[in-house]
Short mmCIF file of the C-alpha atoms (twelve columns), coordinates in Angstrom:
data_MODEL
# 
_entry.id   MODEL 
# 
loop_
_atom_site.group_PDB 
_atom_site.id 
_atom_site.type_symbol 
_atom_site.label_atom_id 
_atom_site.label_alt_id 
_atom_site.label_comp_id 
_atom_site.label_asym_id 
_atom_site.label_seq_id 
_atom_site.Cartn_x 
_atom_site.Cartn_y 
_atom_site.Cartn_z 
_atom_site.pdbx_PDB_model_num 
ATOM 1   C CA . MET A 1   -6.079  -77.508 58.175 1 
ATOM 2   C CA . SER A 2   -4.324  -76.146 55.095 1 
ATOM 3   C CA . GLN A 3   -1.224  -73.984 55.192 1 
ATOM 4   C CA . ALA A 4   -1.582  -70.227 54.753 1 
ATOM 5   C CA . ILE A 5   1.113   -70.339 52.055 1 
ATOM 6   C CA . PRO A 6   0.866   -73.282 49.641 1 
ATOM 7   C CA . PRO A 7   3.870   -75.601 49.267 1 
ATOM 8   C CA . GLY A 8   6.401   -74.280 46.746 1 
ATOM 9   C CA . MET A 9   5.211   -70.680 47.093 1 
ATOM 10  C CA . THR A 10  6.530   -67.711 49.076 1 
ATOM 11  C CA . ALA A 11  4.643   -64.923 50.820 1 
ATOM 12  C CA . ILE A 12  5.180   -62.526 47.892 1 
ATOM 13  C CA . THR A 13  4.729   -63.562 44.275 1 
ATOM 14  C CA . PRO A 14  4.897   -61.175 41.305 1 
ATOM 15  C CA . HIS A 15  1.644   -61.258 39.302 1 
ATOM 16  C CA . LEU A 16  2.222   -59.656 35.903 1 
ATOM 17  C CA . THR A 17  -0.511  -58.316 33.646 1 
ATOM 18  C CA . CYS A 18  0.524   -58.586 29.995 1 
ATOM 19  C CA . ARG A 19  -1.025  -57.447 26.736 1 
ATOM 20  C CA . ASP A 20  -0.414  -60.926 25.298 1 
ATOM 21  C CA . ALA A 21  0.301   -63.265 28.194 1 
ATOM 22  C CA . VAL A 22  0.755   -66.340 25.979 1 
ATOM 23  C CA . GLU A 23  3.462   -64.495 24.051 1 
ATOM 24  C CA . ALA A 24  4.925   -63.324 27.376 1 
ATOM 25  C CA . ILE A 25  5.192   -66.934 28.565 1 
ATOM 26  C CA . ASP A 26  7.212   -67.771 25.450 1 
ATOM 27  C CA . PHE A 27  9.426   -64.726 26.017 1 
ATOM 28  C CA . TYR A 28  10.124  -65.621 29.679 1 
ATOM 29  C CA . LYS A 29  10.984  -69.179 28.675 1 
ATOM 30  C CA . GLN A 30  13.493  -67.871 26.107 1 
ATOM 31  C CA . ALA A 31  14.841  -64.963 28.152 1 
ATOM 32  C CA . PHE A 32  15.016  -66.420 31.661 1 
ATOM 33  C CA . ASP A 33  14.675  -70.202 31.186 1 
ATOM 34  C CA . ALA A 34  11.240  -70.103 32.844 1 
ATOM 35  C CA . SER A 35  9.328   -73.329 33.260 1 
ATOM 36  C CA . GLU A 36  5.566   -73.288 32.882 1 
ATOM 37  C CA . GLU A 37  3.662   -74.835 35.792 1 
ATOM 38  C CA . ALA A 38  0.053   -73.896 35.049 1 
ATOM 39  C CA . ARG A 39  -2.075  -72.274 32.358 1 
ATOM 40  C CA . LEU A 40  -5.806  -71.541 32.436 1 
ATOM 41  C CA . ALA A 41  -7.622  -69.994 29.474 1 
ATOM 42  C CA . SER A 42  -10.861 -68.097 30.043 1 
ATOM 43  C CA . PRO A 43  -13.952 -68.720 27.874 1 
ATOM 44  C CA . ASP A 44  -13.109 -65.602 25.813 1 
ATOM 45  C CA . GLY A 45  -9.745  -67.134 24.849 1 
ATOM 46  C CA . LYS A 46  -7.621  -64.842 26.994 1 
ATOM 47  C CA . LEU A 47  -5.215  -66.190 29.564 1 
ATOM 48  C CA . ALA A 48  -6.993  -66.070 32.925 1 
ATOM 49  C CA . HIS A 49  -4.001  -67.374 34.874 1 
ATOM 50  C CA . ALA A 50  -0.564  -68.840 34.339 1 
ATOM 51  C CA . MET A 51  2.245   -69.711 36.702 1 
ATOM 52  C CA . LEU A 52  5.895   -69.845 35.737 1 
ATOM 53  C CA . ARG A 53  8.955   -70.678 37.777 1 
ATOM 54  C CA . ILE A 54  12.071  -68.586 37.181 1 
ATOM 55  C CA . GLY A 55  15.174  -69.460 39.189 1 
ATOM 56  C CA . GLY A 56  13.060  -71.320 41.723 1 
ATOM 57  C CA . ALA A 57  10.586  -68.456 42.266 1 
ATOM 58  C CA . CYS A 58  7.008   -68.348 41.030 1 
ATOM 59  C CA . VAL A 59  5.729   -65.603 38.737 1 
ATOM 60  C CA . MET A 60  2.044   -65.424 37.849 1 
ATOM 61  C CA . LEU A 61  0.707   -63.951 34.608 1 
ATOM 62  C CA . VAL A 62  -2.658  -62.867 33.292 1 
ATOM 63  C CA . ASP A 63  -3.865  -61.179 30.127 1 
ATOM 64  C CA . GLU A 64  -4.874  -57.534 30.293 1 
ATOM 65  C CA . TYR A 65  -8.572  -57.123 31.168 1 
ATOM 66  C CA . ARG A 66  -9.306  -53.431 30.686 1 
ATOM 67  C CA . GLU A 67  -12.944 -53.823 31.747 1 
ATOM 68  C CA . GLN A 68  -11.742 -55.101 35.125 1 
ATOM 69  C CA . GLY A 69  -9.100  -52.412 35.543 1 
ATOM 70  C CA . MET A 70  -6.238  -54.865 34.963 1 
ATOM 71  C CA . LEU A 71  -3.911  -52.854 32.759 1 
ATOM 72  C CA . CYS A 72  -0.450  -53.803 31.560 1 
ATOM 73  C CA . PRO A 73  2.566   -51.464 31.666 1 
ATOM 74  C CA . LEU A 74  2.172   -50.781 27.919 1 
ATOM 75  C CA . SER A 75  -1.318  -49.368 28.565 1 
ATOM 76  C CA . LEU A 76  -0.044  -47.366 31.536 1 
ATOM 77  C CA . ASN A 77  2.961   -45.920 29.660 1 
ATOM 78  C CA . GLY A 78  5.405   -47.696 31.951 1 
ATOM 79  C CA . SER A 79  5.730   -49.211 35.390 1 
ATOM 80  C CA . PRO A 80  7.428   -48.038 38.578 1 
ATOM 81  C CA . VAL A 81  8.052   -51.663 39.611 1 
ATOM 82  C CA . SER A 82  11.158  -53.738 38.877 1 
ATOM 83  C CA . ILE A 83  11.474  -57.461 39.346 1 
ATOM 84  C CA . HIS A 84  14.911  -58.356 40.697 1 
ATOM 85  C CA . LEU A 85  16.417  -61.609 39.455 1 
ATOM 86  C CA . TYR A 86  19.611  -63.164 40.827 1 
ATOM 87  C CA . VAL A 87  21.357  -65.489 38.369 1 
ATOM 88  C CA . SER A 88  24.675  -67.311 38.184 1 
ATOM 89  C CA . ASP A 89  25.862  -65.337 35.110 1 
ATOM 90  C CA . VAL A 90  24.284  -61.900 34.715 1 
ATOM 91  C CA . ASP A 91  26.089  -61.159 31.444 1 
ATOM 92  C CA . ALA A 92  24.823  -64.350 29.800 1 
ATOM 93  C CA . THR A 93  21.279  -63.885 31.141 1 
ATOM 94  C CA . VAL A 94  21.038  -60.282 29.952 1 
ATOM 95  C CA . ALA A 95  22.392  -61.295 26.522 1 
ATOM 96  C CA . GLN A 96  19.829  -64.121 26.387 1 
ATOM 97  C CA . ALA A 97  17.005  -61.731 27.338 1 
ATOM 98  C CA . VAL A 98  18.103  -59.218 24.686 1 
ATOM 99  C CA . ALA A 99  18.201  -61.984 22.071 1 
ATOM 100 C CA . ALA A 100 14.619  -62.862 23.093 1 
ATOM 101 C CA . GLY A 101 13.490  -59.230 22.669 1 
ATOM 102 C CA . ALA A 102 14.308  -57.307 25.865 1 
ATOM 103 C CA . HIS A 103 15.821  -53.805 25.791 1 
ATOM 104 C CA . VAL A 104 18.763  -52.897 28.055 1 
ATOM 105 C CA . THR A 105 18.119  -49.770 30.126 1 
ATOM 106 C CA . MET A 106 21.342  -50.029 32.140 1 
ATOM 107 C CA . PRO A 107 24.302  -52.056 30.883 1 
ATOM 108 C CA . VAL A 108 25.716  -54.733 33.158 1 
ATOM 109 C CA . ALA A 109 28.534  -53.460 35.385 1 
ATOM 110 C CA . ASP A 110 30.207  -54.216 38.696 1 
ATOM 111 C CA . MET A 111 28.389  -52.298 41.442 1 
ATOM 112 C CA . PHE A 112 29.612  -50.763 44.670 1 
ATOM 113 C CA . TRP A 113 27.347  -53.027 46.769 1 
ATOM 114 C CA . GLY A 114 29.046  -56.224 45.555 1 
ATOM 115 C CA . ASP A 115 26.838  -57.336 42.671 1 
ATOM 116 C CA . ARG A 116 27.392  -57.382 38.938 1 
ATOM 117 C CA . TYR A 117 24.115  -55.773 37.855 1 
ATOM 118 C CA . GLY A 118 22.123  -54.489 34.888 1 
ATOM 119 C CA . ARG A 119 18.559  -53.504 34.034 1 
ATOM 120 C CA . LEU A 120 16.240  -54.172 31.115 1 
ATOM 121 C CA . VAL A 121 12.640  -53.829 29.992 1 
ATOM 122 C CA . ASP A 122 10.864  -56.801 28.489 1 
ATOM 123 C CA . PRO A 123 8.645   -56.516 25.373 1 
ATOM 124 C CA . PHE A 124 5.573   -56.345 27.646 1 
ATOM 125 C CA . GLY A 125 6.782   -53.259 29.542 1 
ATOM 126 C CA . HIS A 126 7.940   -55.004 32.730 1 
ATOM 127 C CA . HIS A 127 11.223  -53.805 34.228 1 
ATOM 128 C CA . TRP A 128 13.829  -56.314 35.383 1 
ATOM 129 C CA . SER A 129 17.035  -55.851 37.321 1 
ATOM 130 C CA . VAL A 130 19.384  -58.803 36.915 1 
ATOM 131 C CA . ALA A 131 22.397  -59.497 39.101 1 
ATOM 132 C CA . THR A 132 25.088  -61.944 40.093 1 
ATOM 133 C CA . HIS A 133 26.337  -61.497 43.642 1 
ATOM 134 C CA . GLN A 134 30.129  -61.264 43.590 1 
ATOM 135 C CA . ARG A 135 31.231  -60.370 47.102 1 
ATOM 136 C CA . ASP A 136 29.864  -59.743 50.567 1 
ATOM 137 C CA . LEU A 137 30.437  -56.249 51.943 1 
ATOM 138 C CA . SER A 138 29.552  -54.676 55.269 1 
ATOM 139 C CA . PRO A 139 27.101  -51.750 55.319 1 
ATOM 140 C CA . GLU A 140 30.066  -49.472 56.080 1 
ATOM 141 C CA . GLU A 141 32.035  -50.760 53.068 1 
ATOM 142 C CA . ILE A 142 29.007  -50.260 50.816 1 
ATOM 143 C CA . ALA A 143 28.474  -46.698 52.082 1 
ATOM 144 C CA . ALA A 144 32.151  -45.841 51.617 1 
ATOM 145 C CA . ALA A 145 32.178  -47.317 48.101 1 
ATOM 146 C CA . MET A 146 29.054  -45.365 47.171 1 
ATOM 147 C CA . MET A 147 30.540  -42.091 48.385 1 
ATOM 148 C CA . SER A 148 33.799  -42.594 46.480 1 
ATOM 149 C CA . ASP A 149 32.114  -43.624 43.256 1 
ATOM 150 C CA . SER A 150 32.029  -40.493 41.052 1 
ATOM 151 C CA . GLY A 151 28.824  -39.211 42.634 1 
ATOM 152 C CA . CYS A 152 26.559  -41.690 40.821 1 
ATOM 153 C CA . PRO A 153 25.575  -44.647 43.010 1 
ATOM 154 C CA . GLN A 154 23.914  -46.552 40.155 1 
ATOM 155 C CA . ALA A 155 26.913  -46.330 37.841 1 
ATOM 156 C CA . GLY A 156 29.458  -47.850 40.200 1 
ATOM 157 C CA . THR A 157 32.309  -49.986 39.002 1 
ATOM 158 C CA . LYS A 158 33.953  -50.731 42.326 1 
# 
């Protein structure tokens, strides 16, 4: 009997729809040091499926197929979803992503919950939050730091 979750996968895997998935693969390789594990082109030349590994986690990609209702964030005028990526050096990773074409939506800063954290949008409309964990805090310490942080929990520098 096969396993419910294939080896090397987790229960949840982001599956991104991109306007140009082949170009997106190149971007993710440059921005986040992604490694490509699989690529399947459909008869019409679009990318039917690709799998990348970023920081040990799998991310799947597919080209936009409007006729099937698979729309990318650019066609939807944005996305309410962010992909959170933990890295060893958030400043270097964000700089690398910007050099590859990402746009910073929140500069990297030390946050009240113990991470150094920033946000960006990739050229395909997908939102990313990127962080390096700096210190472990109790829920009480996090709540106290949030309350004492100039009224803006996202802009913390504690």
